Z-matrix of the N, CA and C atoms (Angstrom, degrees):
N
C 1 1.451
C 2 1.524 1 109.29
N 3 1.312 2 115.54 1 142.86
C 4 1.460 3 120.87 2 -177.31
C 5 1.525 4 110.96 3 -73.24
N 6 1.325 5 116.07 4 144.62
C 7 1.465 6 121.48 5 177.03
C 8 1.521 7 111.90 6 -104.16
N 9 1.318 8 116.61 7 -26.12
C 10 1.464 9 120.88 8 -175.73
C 11 1.520 10 109.05 9 -83.14
N 12 1.329 11 115.52 10 140.80
C 13 1.465 12 121.31 11 -175.17
C 14 1.524 13 112.19 12 -59.37
N 15 1.318 14 117.07 13 -43.05
C 16 1.463 15 119.81 14 -178.72
C 17 1.528 16 111.16 15 -67.40
N 18 1.313 17 117.51 16 -34.17
C 19 1.460 18 121.04 17 178.13
C 20 1.522 19 110.65 18 -67.88
N 21 1.339 20 116.72 19 -37.71
C 22 1.467 21 120.49 20 176.64
C 23 1.527 22 110.67 21 -63.07
N 24 1.334 23 115.57 22 -40.95
C 25 1.472 24 119.56 23 178.69
C 26 1.523 25 110.01 24 -65.62
N 27 1.323 26 117.65 25 -41.87
C 28 1.469 27 120.38 26 -179.85
C 29 1.536 28 110.67 27 -60.72
N 30 1.331 29 116.97 28 -36.79
C 31 1.461 30 120.40 29 178.02
C 32 1.524 31 110.00 30 -62.96
N 33 1.331 32 116.99 31 -43.19
C 34 1.474 33 120.78 32 178.17
C 35 1.524 34 110.87 33 -62.58
N 36 1.329 35 116.44 34 -44.63
C 37 1.461 36 121.20 35 -177.93
C 38 1.527 37 110.38 36 -65.37
N 39 1.319 38 116.51 37 -42.44
C 40 1.461 39 120.55 38 179.83
C 41 1.519 40 110.59 39 -63.20
N 42 1.325 41 117.16 40 -40.76
C 43 1.466 42 120.26 41 178.52
C 44 1.525 43 111.53 42 -62.98
N 45 1.325 44 116.59 43 -39.97
C 46 1.471 45 120.36 44 177.78
C 47 1.524 46 110.69 45 -63.78
N 48 1.331 47 116.25 46 -46.09
C 49 1.462 48 120.75 47 -178.70
C 50 1.521 49 111.33 48 -65.90
N 51 1.329 50 116.65 49 -37.00
C 52 1.458 51 121.00 50 178.76
C 53 1.518 52 110.27 51 -63.54
N 54 1.327 53 116.63 52 -43.93
C 55 1.458 54 121.38 53 178.63
C 56 1.530 55 110.60 54 -62.64
N 57 1.325 56 116.95 55 -42.89
C 58 1.465 57 121.62 56 179.38
C 59 1.529 58 110.55 57 -62.63
N 60 1.327 59 116.58 58 -44.55
C 61 1.463 60 120.53 59 179.67
C 62 1.521 61 111.30 60 -64.34
N 63 1.335 62 117.22 61 -38.92
C 64 1.466 63 120.50 62 178.31
C 65 1.515 64 111.00 63 -63.34
N 66 1.326 65 116.46 64 -41.04
C 67 1.461 66 120.36 65 179.70
C 68 1.524 67 110.54 66 -63.30
N 69 1.313 68 116.94 67 -43.63
C 70 1.459 69 120.90 68 -178.49
C 71 1.530 70 110.69 69 -67.37
N 72 1.330 71 117.12 70 -42.32
C 73 1.462 72 120.29 71 178.31
C 74 1.524 73 111.10 72 -63.81
N 75 1.319 74 116.28 73 -35.78
C 76 1.462 75 120.33 74 178.00
C 77 1.522 76 110.79 75 -65.45
N 78 1.327 77 116.96 76 -39.23
C 79 1.468 78 120.78 77 177.47
C 80 1.530 79 110.22 78 -62.87
N 81 1.319 80 116.33 79 -40.91
C 82 1.471 81 120.35 80 179.41
C 83 1.526 82 110.28 81 -64.00
N 84 1.327 83 116.37 82 -44.57
C 85 1.467 84 120.14 83 -179.85
C 86 1.527 85 111.14 84 -62.99
N 87 1.329 86 116.97 85 -41.42
C 88 1.461 87 120.67 86 179.35
C 89 1.519 88 110.96 87 -63.46
N 90 1.320 89 116.83 88 -44.98
C 91 1.462 90 120.76 89 179.40
C 92 1.529 91 110.79 90 -63.07
N 93 1.327 92 116.43 91 -39.64
C 94 1.465 93 120.88 92 178.71
C 95 1.524 94 110.73 93 -64.60
N 96 1.328 95 116.87 94 -41.33
C 97 1.465 96 120.88 95 179.39
C 98 1.522 97 111.27 96 -63.95
N 99 1.329 98 117.15 97 -35.23
C 100 1.465 99 120.17 98 178.02
C 101 1.527 100 110.55 99 -65.00
N 102 1.316 101 116.31 100 -40.28
C 103 1.463 102 120.11 101 177.76
C 104 1.524 103 110.07 102 -64.76
N 105 1.323 104 116.84 103 -44.96
C 106 1.460 105 120.54 104 -178.95
C 107 1.528 106 111.53 105 -65.07
N 108 1.332 107 116.95 106 -35.60
C 109 1.465 108 120.01 107 177.72
C 110 1.523 109 110.62 108 -64.75
N 111 1.331 110 117.22 109 -40.65
C 112 1.459 111 121.11 110 178.35
C 113 1.528 112 110.53 111 -67.53
N 114 1.324 113 116.57 112 -36.53
C 115 1.467 114 120.29 113 178.36
C 116 1.529 115 109.97 114 -66.43
N 117 1.320 116 116.78 115 -44.08
C 118 1.465 117 120.48 116 -179.88
C 119 1.526 118 111.66 117 -65.63
N 120 1.330 119 116.84 118 -29.34
C 121 1.463 120 120.68 119 176.95
C 122 1.527 121 110.74 120 -75.93
N 123 1.330 122 116.98 121 -17.35
C 124 1.458 123 121.47 122 178.95
C 125 1.513 124 114.06 123 83.73
N 126 1.317 125 116.63 124 15.14
C 127 1.468 126 121.49 125 -178.23
C 128 1.526 127 109.06 126 -96.47
N 129 1.334 128 116.03 127 100.46
C 130 1.467 129 120.26 128 -174.80
C 131 1.528 130 112.33 129 -68.43
N 132 1.342 131 117.35 130 -36.49
C 133 1.466 132 119.60 131 -179.94
C 134 1.523 133 111.27 132 -66.15
N 135 1.322 134 116.29 133 -44.55
C 136 1.467 135 119.96 134 178.58
C 137 1.522 136 110.58 135 -65.97
N 138 1.319 137 116.44 136 -37.54
C 139 1.461 138 120.37 137 178.96
C 140 1.526 139 110.65 138 -65.32
N 141 1.336 140 116.39 139 -40.05
C 142 1.471 141 119.71 140 179.11
C 143 1.524 142 110.88 141 -65.94
N 144 1.333 143 116.87 142 -39.81
C 145 1.458 144 120.10 143 178.56
C 146 1.527 145 110.71 144 -66.87
N 147 1.334 146 116.16 145 -42.11
C 148 1.458 147 120.15 146 178.56
C 149 1.520 148 110.93 147 -66.64
N 150 1.346 149 116.57 148 -34.71
C 151 1.463 150 120.31 149 178.21
C 152 1.523 151 111.12 150 -64.85
N 153 1.322 152 115.57 151 -40.22
C 154 1.464 153 119.38 152 179.61
C 155 1.528 154 110.35 153 -60.75
N 156 1.330 155 116.22 154 -43.60
C 157 1.467 156 120.33 155 178.35
C 158 1.525 157 110.84 156 -67.29
N 159 1.332 158 116.49 157 -41.05
C 160 1.464 159 120.62 158 -179.36
C 161 1.524 160 111.26 159 -65.65
N 162 1.323 161 116.64 160 -40.39
C 163 1.469 162 120.12 161 179.25
C 164 1.522 163 110.28 162 -62.04
N 165 1.314 164 116.31 163 -37.74
C 166 1.460 165 120.62 164 178.37
C 167 1.530 166 110.62 165 -64.39
N 168 1.323 167 116.14 166 -44.32
C 169 1.465 168 120.46 167 179.88
C 170 1.526 169 110.33 168 -65.27
N 171 1.324 170 116.55 169 -41.84
C 172 1.463 171 120.81 170 -179.66
C 173 1.531 172 110.56 171 -65.40
N 174 1.331 173 117.05 172 -41.68
C 175 1.462 174 120.08 173 178.48
C 176 1.525 175 111.74 174 -64.68
N 177 1.330 176 116.29 175 -38.01
C 178 1.467 177 118.40 176 179.31
C 179 1.526 178 110.20 177 -68.72
N 180 1.330 179 117.66 178 -32.63
C 181 1.464 180 120.54 179 176.12
C 182 1.527 181 110.26 180 -64.62
N 183 1.336 182 116.16 181 -37.61
C 184 1.468 183 119.62 182 176.72
C 185 1.520 184 110.73 183 -66.44
N 186 1.325 185 116.42 184 -43.36
C 187 1.463 186 119.15 185 -177.70
C 188 1.528 187 111.81 186 -66.14
N 189 1.321 188 116.84 187 -24.79
C 190 1.470 189 120.71 188 177.66
C 191 1.525 190 112.24 189 -88.05
N 192 1.331 191 116.46 190 -2.17
C 193 1.455 192 119.93 191 174.45
C 194 1.515 193 114.66 192 86.13
N 195 1.328 194 117.32 193 14.50
C 196 1.459 195 119.98 194 -178.63
C 197 1.521 196 110.74 195 -79.90
N 198 1.337 197 116.70 196 -39.98
C 199 1.459 198 122.01 197 -178.54
C 200 1.517 199 110.44 198 -117.34
N 201 1.330 200 115.77 199 151.73
C 202 1.454 201 122.66 200 173.98
C 203 1.528 202 108.55 201 -77.55
N 204 1.308 203 115.71 202 156.39
C 205 1.467 204 121.62 203 -176.64
C 206 1.530 205 112.30 204 -59.31
N 207 1.327 206 117.37 205 -39.85
C 208 1.464 207 120.24 206 -179.78
C 209 1.525 208 111.51 207 -68.86
N 210 1.320 209 117.08 208 -34.81
C 211 1.459 210 121.01 209 177.75
C 212 1.514 211 110.14 210 -64.28
N 213 1.315 212 116.05 211 -42.90
C 214 1.467 213 121.60 212 178.80
C 215 1.524 214 109.59 213 -62.06
N 216 1.319 215 117.04 214 -46.12
C 217 1.461 216 121.29 215 -179.60
C 218 1.528 217 110.59 216 -61.87
N 219 1.325 218 116.75 217 -40.87
C 220 1.463 219 120.69 218 -179.62
C 221 1.525 220 111.23 219 -65.56
N 222 1.324 221 117.17 220 -44.19
C 223 1.468 222 121.08 221 179.69
C 224 1.522 223 110.87 222 -61.92
N 225 1.327 224 116.89 223 -47.01
C 226 1.461 225 120.66 224 -177.57
C 227 1.522 226 111.59 225 -67.46
N 228 1.327 227 117.28 226 -41.19
C 229 1.463 228 118.87 227 -177.18
C 230 1.521 229 111.56 228 -70.47
N 231 1.325 230 117.68 229 -34.63
C 232 1.463 231 119.18 230 179.28
C 233 1.523 232 110.75 231 -68.08
N 234 1.323 233 117.29 232 -37.62
C 235 1.472 234 120.10 233 175.64
C 236 1.512 235 111.16 234 -66.26
N 237 1.334 236 116.30 235 -43.39
C 238 1.464 237 120.38 236 -179.63
C 239 1.533 238 110.69 237 -63.40
N 240 1.319 239 116.09 238 -38.37
C 241 1.455 240 120.80 239 179.16
C 242 1.529 241 110.82 240 -62.77
N 243 1.335 242 116.33 241 -41.51
C 244 1.459 243 120.77 242 179.12
C 245 1.538 244 111.65 243 -66.41
N 246 1.331 245 115.59 244 -37.96
C 247 1.478 246 119.25 245 178.45
C 248 1.511 247 110.50 246 -66.05
N 249 1.312 248 116.74 247 -40.37
C 250 1.473 249 120.28 248 -178.46
C 251 1.518 250 112.52 249 -68.59
N 252 1.331 251 117.41 250 -20.98
C 253 1.475 252 120.56 251 178.29
C 254 1.516 253 112.48 252 -74.84
N 255 1.334 254 117.16 253 -19.63
C 256 1.472 255 120.11 254 -177.63
C 257 1.518 256 109.91 255 -65.01
């Protein structure tokens, strides 16, 4: 455990940021699962609508600094590729 006051504060700040990042990553995973569920059902219109929402969530995660730009591009392109296969 930290003894220095600034180190104690950094622990609090890191815990807050970790919780925030977990929440955002969970939102991305949920949105991705919705797209995959629509793809597995074979419904291209629902998959496209879910993809639009998922892309928005993924982009907001990038803008908040949770994901790197290449990770975001990879996630979005892999979903788009799966939708186009339907």
